[in-house]
TORSEDO-433058 format. One record per atom (N, C-alpha, C, CB): x, y, z; residue number from 1; atom name; residue in three letters. Coordinates in Angstrom, 1 decimal, padded with zeros to 4 digits. Glycine has a CB too. Example, Ala and Ser with C-alpha at 12.3 -4.5 7.8 and 13.67 -1.06 7.14 Angstrom:
<recs>
       xx       yy       zz    nr   atom   rest
    013.2   -005.7    007.8     1      N    ALA
    012.3   -004.5    007.8     1     CA    ALA
    013.2   -003.3    007.8     1      C    ALA
    011.3   -004.5    009.0     1     CB    ALA
    012.8   -002.2    007.1     2      N    SER
    013.7   -001.1    007.1     2     CA    SER
    012.9    000.0    007.9     2      C    SER
    014.1   -000.6    005.7     2     CB    SER
</recs>
This chain:
<recs>
       xx       yy       zz    nr   atom   rest
   -038.0   -003.7    047.5     1      N    MET
   -038.0   -002.6    046.6     1     CA    MET
   -036.8   -002.8    045.6     1      C    MET
   -037.9   -001.2    047.4     1     CB    MET
   -037.1   -002.4    044.4     2      N    LYS
   -036.1   -002.5    043.4     2     CA    LYS
   -035.9   -001.2    042.6     2      C    LYS
   -036.4   -003.6    042.3     2     CB    LYS
   -034.6   -000.8    042.4     3      N    PHE
   -034.4    000.4    041.7     3     CA    PHE
   -035.0    000.4    040.3     3      C    PHE
   -032.9    000.7    041.5     3     CB    PHE
   -035.6    001.5    039.9     4      N    SER
   -036.2    001.6    038.5     4     CA    SER
   -035.5    002.7    037.7     4      C    SER
   -037.7    001.9    038.7     4     CB    SER
   -034.8    002.2    036.7     5      N    GLY
   -034.2    003.2    035.8     5     CA    GLY
   -035.2    004.0    035.0     5      C    GLY
   -033.3    002.4    034.8     5     CB    GLY
   -036.3    003.4    034.8     6      N    GLN
   -037.4    004.2    034.1     6     CA    GLN
   -037.9    005.4    034.9     6      C    GLN
   -038.6    003.2    033.7     6     CB    GLN
   -038.0    005.1    036.2     7      N    LYS
   -038.4    006.2    037.1     7     CA    LYS
   -037.3    007.3    037.2     7      C    LYS
   -038.7    005.7    038.5     7     CB    LYS
   -036.1    006.9    037.2     8      N    LEU
   -035.0    007.9    037.2     8     CA    LEU
   -035.0    008.7    035.9     8      C    LEU
   -033.6    007.2    037.3     8     CB    LEU
   -035.2    008.0    034.8     9      N    LYS
   -035.3    008.7    033.5     9     CA    LYS
   -036.5    009.7    033.5     9      C    LYS
   -035.4    007.7    032.3     9     CB    LYS
   -037.6    009.3    034.0    10      N    ALA
   -038.8    010.2    034.0    10     CA    ALA
   -038.5    011.4    034.9    10      C    ALA
   -040.0    009.4    034.5    10     CB    ALA
   -037.8    011.2    036.0    11      N    ALA
   -037.5    012.3    036.9    11     CA    ALA
   -036.5    013.3    036.2    11      C    ALA
   -036.9    011.8    038.2    11     CB    ALA
   -035.5    012.7    035.6    12      N    ARG
   -034.5    013.5    034.9    12     CA    ARG
   -035.2    014.3    033.7    12      C    ARG
   -033.4    012.7    034.3    12     CB    ARG
   -036.0    013.7    032.9    13      N    GLU
   -036.7    014.3    031.8    13     CA    GLU
   -037.7    015.4    032.3    13      C    GLU
   -037.4    013.3    031.0    13     CB    GLU
   -038.3    015.2    033.5    14      N    ALA
   -039.2    016.2    034.1    14     CA    ALA
   -038.5    017.5    034.4    14      C    ALA
   -039.9    015.6    035.3    14     CB    ALA
   -037.2    017.4    034.6    15      N    LYS
   -036.3    018.6    034.9    15     CA    LYS
   -035.7    019.1    033.6    15      C    LYS
   -035.2    018.3    035.9    15     CB    LYS
   -036.1    018.4    032.5    16      N    GLN
   -035.6    018.8    031.1    16     CA    GLN
   -034.0    018.8    031.1    16      C    GLN
   -036.1    020.1    030.7    16     CB    GLN
   -033.4    017.7    031.6    17      N    LEU
   -032.0    017.6    031.6    17     CA    LEU
   -031.6    016.4    030.8    17      C    LEU
   -031.5    017.4    033.0    17     CB    LEU
   -030.5    016.5    030.0    18      N    THR
   -029.9    015.4    029.3    18     CA    THR
   -029.1    014.6    030.3    18      C    THR
   -029.1    015.8    028.1    18     CB    THR
   -028.6    013.4    030.0    19      N    LEU
   -027.8    012.6    030.9    19     CA    LEU
   -026.5    013.4    031.2    19      C    LEU
   -027.4    011.3    030.2    19     CB    LEU
   -025.9    014.0    030.2    20      N    ARG
   -024.7    014.8    030.3    20     CA    ARG
   -024.9    016.0    031.2    20      C    ARG
   -024.1    015.2    029.0    20     CB    ARG
   -026.0    016.7    031.0    21      N    GLU
   -026.3    017.9    031.8    21     CA    GLU
   -026.5    017.5    033.3    21      C    GLU
   -027.6    018.6    031.3    21     CB    GLU
   -027.2    016.4    033.6    22      N    LEU
   -027.3    016.0    034.9    22     CA    LEU
   -026.0    015.6    035.6    22      C    LEU
   -028.3    014.8    035.0    22     CB    LEU
   -025.2    014.9    034.9    23      N    ALA
   -023.9    014.5    035.4    23     CA    ALA
   -023.0    015.8    035.7    23      C    ALA
   -023.1    013.6    034.4    23     CB    ALA
   -023.0    016.8    034.8    24      N    LEU
   -022.3    018.0    035.0    24     CA    LEU
   -022.8    018.8    036.1    24      C    LEU
   -022.3    018.8    033.7    24     CB    LEU
   -024.2    018.9    036.2    25      N    GLU
   -024.8    019.7    037.3    25     CA    GLU
   -024.4    019.1    038.7    25      C    GLU
   -026.3    019.7    037.2    25     CB    GLU
   -024.4    017.7    038.8    26      N    LEU
   -024.0    017.1    040.0    26     CA    LEU
   -022.6    017.4    040.4    26      C    LEU
   -024.3    015.6    039.9    26     CB    LEU
   -021.7    017.3    039.3    27      N    GLN
   -020.3    017.6    039.5    27     CA    GLN
   -020.1    019.0    040.0    27      C    GLN
   -019.5    017.4    038.3    27     CB    GLN
   -020.8    020.0    039.4    28      N    ASN
   -020.7    021.4    039.8    28     CA    ASN
   -021.2    021.6    041.3    28      C    ASN
   -021.5    022.3    038.9    28     CB    ASN
   -022.3    021.0    041.6    29      N    LYS
   -022.9    021.1    042.9    29     CA    LYS
   -022.0    020.5    044.0    29      C    LYS
   -024.3    020.5    043.0    29     CB    LYS
   -021.4    019.4    043.8    30      N    HIS
   -020.6    018.7    044.8    30     CA    HIS
   -019.1    018.8    044.7    30      C    HIS
   -021.0    017.2    044.8    30     CB    HIS
   -018.7    019.6    043.7    31      N    ASN
   -017.2    019.8    043.4    31     CA    ASN
   -016.4    018.5    043.2    31      C    ASN
   -016.7    020.5    044.6    31     CB    ASN
   -017.1    017.5    042.7    32      N    TYR
   -016.4    016.3    042.3    32     CA    TYR
   -017.3    015.5    041.4    32      C    TYR
   -015.9    015.4    043.5    32     CB    TYR
   -016.7    014.6    040.6    33      N    ALA
   -017.5    013.8    039.6    33     CA    ALA
   -018.3    012.8    040.4    33      C    ALA
   -016.6    013.2    038.5    33     CB    ALA
   -019.6    013.1    040.6    34      N    VAL
   -020.5    012.1    041.3    34     CA    VAL
   -020.6    010.9    040.5    34      C    VAL
   -021.9    012.7    041.7    34     CB    VAL
   -020.9    011.0    039.2    35      N    LEU
   -021.0    010.0    038.2    35     CA    LEU
   -021.0    010.6    036.9    35      C    LEU
   -022.3    009.1    038.5    35     CB    LEU
   -020.8    009.8    035.8    36      N    ASP
   -020.8    010.3    034.5    36     CA    ASP
   -022.1    009.9    033.7    36      C    ASP
   -019.6    009.8    033.7    36     CB    ASP
   -022.2    010.5    032.6    37      N    ALA
   -023.4    010.3    031.8    37     CA    ALA
   -023.6    008.9    031.4    37      C    ALA
   -023.4    011.2    030.5    37     CB    ALA
   -022.5    008.2    031.1    38      N    SER
   -022.6    006.8    030.7    38     CA    SER
   -023.1    005.9    031.9    38      C    SER
   -021.2    006.2    030.2    38     CB    SER
   -022.8    006.2    033.1    39      N    THR
   -023.3    005.5    034.2    39     CA    THR
   -024.8    005.7    034.4    39      C    THR
   -022.6    005.9    035.5    39     CB    THR
   -025.2    007.0    034.2    40      N    LEU
   -026.6    007.3    034.3    40     CA    LEU
   -027.4    006.5    033.2    40      C    LEU
   -026.8    008.8    034.1    40     CB    LEU
   -026.8    006.5    032.0    41      N    ALA
   -027.4    005.8    030.9    41     CA    ALA
   -027.6    004.3    031.2    41      C    ALA
   -026.6    006.0    029.6    41     CB    ALA
   -026.6    003.7    031.8    42      N    ARG
   -026.7    002.3    032.2    42     CA    ARG
   -027.7    002.1    033.2    42      C    ARG
   -025.3    001.8    032.7    42     CB    ARG
   -027.8    003.0    034.2    43      N    TRP
   -028.8    002.8    035.2    43     CA    TRP
   -030.2    002.9    034.6    43      C    TRP
   -028.7    004.0    036.3    43     CB    TRP
   -030.4    003.8    033.7    44      N    GLU
   -031.7    004.0    033.1    44     CA    GLU
   -032.1    002.8    032.2    44      C    GLU
   -031.8    005.3    032.3    44     CB    GLU
   -031.1    002.2    031.5    45      N    ALA
   -031.4    001.2    030.5    45     CA    ALA
   -031.4   -000.2    031.1    45      C    ALA
   -030.4    001.3    029.4    45     CB    ALA
   -030.7   -000.5    032.2    46      N    ASN
   -030.5   -001.8    032.7    46     CA    ASN
   -031.6   -002.1    033.8    46      C    ASN
   -029.1   -002.0    033.3    46     CB    ASN
   -032.5   -003.0    033.5    47      N    PRO
   -033.5   -003.3    034.5    47     CA    PRO
   -032.9   -004.0    035.8    47      C    PRO
   -034.6   -004.2    033.9    47     CB    PRO
   -031.7   -004.4    035.7    48      N    ASN
   -031.1   -005.0    036.9    48     CA    ASN
   -030.0   -004.1    037.6    48      C    ASN
   -030.4   -006.3    036.5    48     CB    ASN
   -030.0   -002.9    037.2    49      N    ALA
   -029.0   -001.9    037.8    49     CA    ALA
   -029.2   -001.8    039.3    49      C    ALA
   -029.2   -000.5    037.1    49     CB    ALA
   -028.1   -001.8    040.0    50      N    CYS
   -028.1   -001.6    041.5    50     CA    CYS
   -027.2   -000.5    041.9    50      C    CYS
   -027.7   -003.0    042.1    50     CB    CYS
   -027.6    000.7    041.6    51      N    PRO
   -026.8    001.9    042.0    51     CA    PRO
   -026.6    001.9    043.5    51      C    PRO
   -027.3    003.2    041.5    51     CB    PRO
   -025.4    002.5    043.9    52      N    ARG
   -025.2    002.7    045.3    52     CA    ARG
   -026.2    003.7    045.8    52      C    ARG
   -023.7    003.1    045.6    52     CB    ARG
   -026.8    003.4    047.0    53      N    ARG
   -027.8    004.2    047.5    53     CA    ARG
   -027.3    005.6    047.8    53      C    ARG
   -028.4    003.6    048.8    53     CB    ARG
   -026.1    005.8    048.3    54      N    LYS
   -025.5    007.1    048.6    54     CA    LYS
   -025.4    007.9    047.3    54      C    LYS
   -024.1    006.9    049.2    54     CB    LYS
   -025.0    007.4    046.2    55      N    THR
   -024.9    008.1    045.0    55     CA    THR
   -026.3    008.4    044.5    55      C    THR
   -024.1    007.3    043.9    55     CB    THR
   -027.2    007.5    044.5    56      N    LEU
   -028.6    007.7    044.1    56     CA    LEU
   -029.2    008.7    044.9    56      C    LEU
   -029.4    006.4    044.2    56     CB    LEU
   -028.9    008.8    046.2    57      N    LEU
   -029.5    009.9    047.0    57     CA    LEU
   -029.1    011.3    046.5    57      C    LEU
   -029.1    009.7    048.5    57     CB    LEU
   -027.8    011.4    046.1    58      N    LEU
   -027.4    012.7    045.6    58     CA    LEU
   -028.1    013.1    044.3    58      C    LEU
   -025.9    012.7    045.3    58     CB    LEU
   -028.4    012.1    043.5    59      N    VAL
   -029.1    012.3    042.2    59     CA    VAL
   -030.6    012.7    042.5    59      C    VAL
   -029.1    011.0    041.3    59     CB    VAL
   -031.2    011.9    043.5    60      N    ALA
   -032.6    012.2    043.8    60     CA    ALA
   -032.7    013.6    044.4    60      C    ALA
   -033.1    011.1    044.8    60     CB    ALA
   -031.8    014.0    045.3    61      N    GLU
   -031.9    015.3    045.9    61     CA    GLU
   -031.8    016.4    044.8    61      C    GLU
   -030.7    015.5    046.9    61     CB    GLU
   -030.9    016.2    043.9    62      N    TYR
   -030.7    017.2    042.8    62     CA    TYR
   -032.0    017.3    042.0    62      C    TYR
   -029.5    016.9    041.9    62     CB    TYR
   -032.6    016.1    041.7    63      N    LEU
   -033.8    016.1    040.9    63     CA    LEU
   -035.1    016.5    041.7    63      C    LEU
   -034.0    014.7    040.3    63     CB    LEU
   -034.9    016.7    043.0    64      N    GLU
   -036.0    017.1    043.9    64     CA    GLU
   -037.1    016.0    043.9    64      C    GLU
   -036.5    018.4    043.5    64     CB    GLU
   -036.6    014.8    044.1    65      N    VAL
   -037.6    013.6    044.3    65     CA    VAL
   -037.1    012.9    045.5    65      C    VAL
   -037.7    012.7    043.0    65     CB    VAL
   -038.1    012.3    046.2    66      N    ASP
   -037.7    011.4    047.3    66     CA    ASP
   -037.1    010.1    046.6    66      C    ASP
   -039.0    011.0    048.1    66     CB    ASP
   -036.0    009.7    047.3    67      N    ILE
   -035.3    008.5    046.7    67     CA    ILE
   -036.2    007.3    046.5    67      C    ILE
   -034.1    008.1    047.6    67     CB    ILE
   -037.2    007.2    047.4    68      N    GLU
   -038.1    006.0    047.3    68     CA    GLU
   -038.9    006.1    046.0    68      C    GLU
   -039.0    006.0    048.5    68     CB    GLU
   -039.1    007.2    045.4    69      N    GLU
   -039.8    007.4    044.2    69     CA    GLU
   -039.0    006.7    043.0    69      C    GLU
   -040.1    008.8    043.9    69     CB    GLU
   -037.8    006.4    043.2    70      N    LEU
   -036.9    005.8    042.2    70     CA    LEU
   -036.9    004.3    042.3    70      C    LEU
   -035.5    006.4    042.3    70     CB    LEU
   -037.8    003.8    043.2    71      N    TYR
   -037.9    002.3    043.4    71     CA    TYR
   -039.3    001.8    043.1    71      C    TYR
   -037.5    001.9    044.8    71     CB    TYR
   -039.4    000.6    042.7    72      N    VAL
   -040.7   -000.1    042.5    72     CA    VAL
   -040.7   -001.3    043.4    72      C    VAL
   -040.9   -000.5    041.0    72     CB    VAL
   -042.0   -001.7    043.8    73      N    ASP
   -042.1   -002.9    044.5    73     CA    ASP
   -041.8   -004.1    043.6    73      C    ASP
   -043.6   -003.1    045.1    73     CB    ASP
   -041.3   -005.2    044.2    74      N    GLU
   -041.0   -006.4    043.5    74     CA    GLU
   -041.3   -007.6    044.3    74      C    GLU
   -039.5   -006.4    043.0    74     CB    GLU
   -041.5   -008.7    043.7    75      N    GLU
   -041.7   -009.9    044.4    75     CA    GLU
   -040.3   -010.3    045.0    75      C    GLU
   -042.2   -011.1    043.4    75     CB    GLU
   -040.3   -010.7    046.3    76      N    PRO
   -039.0   -011.0    046.9    76     CA    PRO
   -038.4   -012.2    046.3    76      C    PRO
   -039.2   -011.2    048.4    76     CB    PRO
   -037.1   -012.1    046.1    77      N    VAL
   -036.3   -013.2    045.5    77     CA    VAL
   -036.2   -014.3    046.6    77      C    VAL
   -034.9   -012.8    045.1    77     CB    VAL
   -035.9   -013.9    047.8    78      N    LEU
   -035.9   -014.8    048.9    78     CA    LEU
   -036.8   -014.1    050.0    78      C    LEU
   -034.4   -015.0    049.5    78     CB    LEU
   -037.4   -014.9    050.8    79      N    ASN
   -038.3   -014.4    051.8    79     CA    ASN
   -037.4   -014.1    053.1    79      C    ASN
   -039.4   -015.3    052.2    79     CB    ASN
   -036.4   -013.2    052.9    80      N    VAL
   -035.6   -012.8    054.1    80     CA    VAL
   -035.5   -011.3    054.2    80      C    VAL
   -034.2   -013.5    053.8    80     CB    VAL
   -036.4   -010.6    053.6    81      N    GLY
   -036.4   -009.2    053.8    81     CA    GLY
   -035.3   -008.4    053.0    81      C    GLY
   -036.3   -008.8    055.2    81     CB    GLY
   -034.8   -009.0    052.0    82      N    MET
   -033.7   -008.4    051.2    82     CA    MET
   -034.3   -008.0    049.8    82      C    MET
   -032.5   -009.3    051.1    82     CB    MET
   -033.8   -006.9    049.2    83      N    ASP
   -034.1   -006.6    047.9    83     CA    ASP
   -033.1   -007.3    046.9    83      C    ASP
   -034.1   -005.1    047.6    83     CB    ASP
   -033.3   -007.2    045.6    84      N    SER
   -032.5   -008.0    044.7    84     CA    SER
   -031.0   -007.5    044.8    84      C    SER
   -033.0   -007.8    043.3    84     CB    SER
   -030.7   -006.3    045.0    85      N    CYS
   -029.4   -005.8    045.1    85     CA    CYS
   -028.7   -006.4    046.3    85      C    CYS
   -029.3   -004.3    045.2    85     CB    CYS
   -029.4   -006.5    047.4    86      N    GLU
   -028.8   -007.2    048.6    86     CA    GLU
   -028.5   -008.7    048.4    86      C    GLU
   -029.7   -007.0    049.8    86     CB    GLU
   -029.4   -009.3    047.6    87      N    VAL
   -029.2   -010.7    047.3    87     CA    VAL
   -028.0   -010.9    046.4    87      C    VAL
   -030.5   -011.3    046.6    87     CB    VAL
   -027.9   -010.1    045.5    88      N    ILE
   -026.7   -010.1    044.6    88     CA    ILE
   -025.4   -009.9    045.4    88      C    ILE
   -026.8   -009.1    043.4    88     CB    ILE
   -025.4   -009.0    046.3    89      N    LYS
   -024.2   -008.8    047.1    89     CA    LYS
   -023.9   -010.0    048.0    89      C    LYS
   -024.4   -007.5    048.0    89     CB    LYS
   -025.0   -010.6    048.5    90      N    MET
   -024.8   -011.8    049.3    90     CA    MET
   -024.2   -012.9    048.5    90      C    MET
   -026.1   -012.2    050.0    90     CB    MET
   -024.7   -013.1    047.3    91      N    ILE
   -024.1   -014.1    046.4    91     CA    ILE
   -022.7   -013.9    046.1    91      C    ILE
   -025.0   -014.2    045.1    91     CB    ILE
   -022.3   -012.6    045.9    92      N    GLU
   -020.9   -012.3    045.6    92     CA    GLU
   -020.1   -012.6    046.8    92      C    GLU
   -020.8   -010.8    045.3    92     CB    GLU
   -020.6   -012.3    048.0    93      N    ARG
   -019.8   -012.7    049.2    93     CA    ARG
   -019.7   -014.2    049.4    93      C    ARG
   -020.5   -012.1    050.5    93     CB    ARG
   -020.7   -015.0    049.0    94      N    ILE
   -020.6   -016.4    049.1    94     CA    ILE
   -019.6   -016.9    048.1    94      C    ILE
   -022.0   -017.1    048.8    94     CB    ILE
   -019.5   -016.3    046.9    95      N    ILE
   -018.5   -016.7    046.0    95     CA    ILE
   -017.1   -016.5    046.5    95      C    ILE
   -018.7   -016.0    044.6    95     CB    ILE
   -016.9   -015.3    047.2    96      N    GLN
   -015.6   -015.0    047.8    96     CA    GLN
   -015.3   -016.0    048.9    96      C    GLN
   -015.7   -013.6    048.4    96     CB    GLN
   -016.3   -016.5    049.6    97      N    ILE
   -016.1   -017.5    050.7    97     CA    ILE
   -015.5   -018.7    050.0    97      C    ILE
   -017.4   -017.8    051.4    97     CB    ILE
   -016.1   -019.2    049.0    98      N    HIS
   -015.7   -020.4    048.4    98     CA    HIS
   -014.4   -020.3    047.7    98      C    HIS
   -016.8   -020.9    047.4    98     CB    HIS
   -013.9   -019.1    047.4    99      N    ALA
   -012.6   -018.9    046.8    99     CA    ALA
   -011.5   -019.0    047.8    99      C    ALA
   -012.6   -017.6    046.0    99     CB    ALA
   -011.9   -019.0    049.1   100      N    ASN
   -011.0   -019.0    050.2   100     CA    ASN
   -010.9   -020.4    050.7   100      C    ASN
   -011.4   -018.0    051.3   100     CB    ASN
   -009.7   -021.0    050.9   101      N    ASP
   -009.5   -022.3    051.5   101     CA    ASP
   -009.6   -022.4    053.0   101      C    ASP
   -008.2   -022.9    051.0   101     CB    ASP
   -009.6   -021.3    053.6   102      N    ASN
   -009.6   -021.3    055.1   102     CA    ASN
   -011.0   -021.5    055.6   102      C    ASN
   -009.0   -020.0    055.7   102     CB    ASN
   -011.3   -022.7    056.2   103      N    CYS
   -012.6   -023.0    056.6   103     CA    CYS
   -013.1   -022.1    057.7   103      C    CYS
   -012.6   -024.5    057.2   103     CB    CYS
   -012.3   -021.7    058.7   104      N    ASP
   -012.7   -020.9    059.8   104     CA    ASP
   -013.2   -019.5    059.3   104      C    ASP
   -011.6   -020.7    060.8   104     CB    ASP
   -012.5   -019.0    058.3   105      N    SER
   -013.0   -017.7    057.8   105     CA    SER
   -014.3   -017.8    057.0   105      C    SER
   -011.9   -017.0    056.9   105     CB    SER
   -014.5   -019.0    056.3   106      N    ARG
   -015.7   -019.2    055.6   106     CA    ARG
   -016.9   -019.3    056.6   106      C    ARG
   -015.6   -020.5    054.8   106     CB    ARG
   -016.7   -020.0    057.7   107      N    LEU
   -017.8   -020.1    058.7   107     CA    LEU
   -018.1   -018.7    059.3   107      C    LEU
   -017.4   -021.0    059.8   107     CB    LEU
   -017.1   -017.9    059.5   108      N    LYS
   -017.3   -016.6    060.1   108     CA    LYS
   -018.1   -015.7    059.1   108      C    LYS
   -015.9   -015.9    060.5   108     CB    LYS
   -017.7   -015.7    057.9   109      N    LEU
   -018.4   -014.9    056.9   109     CA    LEU
   -019.8   -015.4    056.7   109      C    LEU
   -017.6   -015.0    055.5   109     CB    LEU
   -020.0   -016.7    056.7   110      N    LEU
   -021.4   -017.2    056.6   110     CA    LEU
   -022.2   -016.7    057.8   110      C    LEU
   -021.4   -018.7    056.5   110     CB    LEU
   -021.6   -016.8    059.0   111      N    ALA
   -022.3   -016.3    060.2   111     CA    ALA
   -022.7   -014.9    060.1   111      C    ALA
   -021.5   -016.6    061.4   111     CB    ALA
   -021.7   -014.1    059.6   112      N    ASP
   -022.0   -012.6    059.4   112     CA    ASP
   -023.1   -012.4    058.4   112      C    ASP
   -020.7   -011.9    058.9   112     CB    ASP
   -023.2   -013.2    057.4   113      N    LEU
   -024.3   -013.0    056.4   113     CA    LEU
   -025.6   -013.3    057.0   113      C    LEU
   -024.0   -014.0    055.2   113     CB    LEU
   -025.7   -014.2    057.9   114      N    LEU
   -027.0   -014.6    058.5   114     CA    LEU
   -027.4   -013.7    059.6   114      C    LEU
   -026.9   -016.0    059.0   114     CB    LEU
   -026.6   -012.7    060.0   115      N    LYS
   -027.0   -011.8    061.1   115     CA    LYS
   -028.0   -010.9    060.6   115      C    LYS
   -025.7   -011.0    061.6   115     CB    LYS
</recs>
């Protein structure tokens, strides 16, 4: 499953909210800045956006949609049961491993990735 900014935009527009209004409503409801309008705009416009699920859940709850409605099916990047966001995070961790000269820690991190 891959996050769909288009689906988020459709859900927001169905509630007749602007980006700024949604950001302010979330802030008022949770008593802290959940996210700002520019972040929402990036999520809606970027086909590769990978919002944090916890934050997206708050948005989905406010918009009264199931969080799964904000995702679309996609062809798997790797046949390992991961979505594209998880693959990106794994690649970032691999890069961190290679930046470290300590072989033992690299092996441990690789083992953790394969669990």
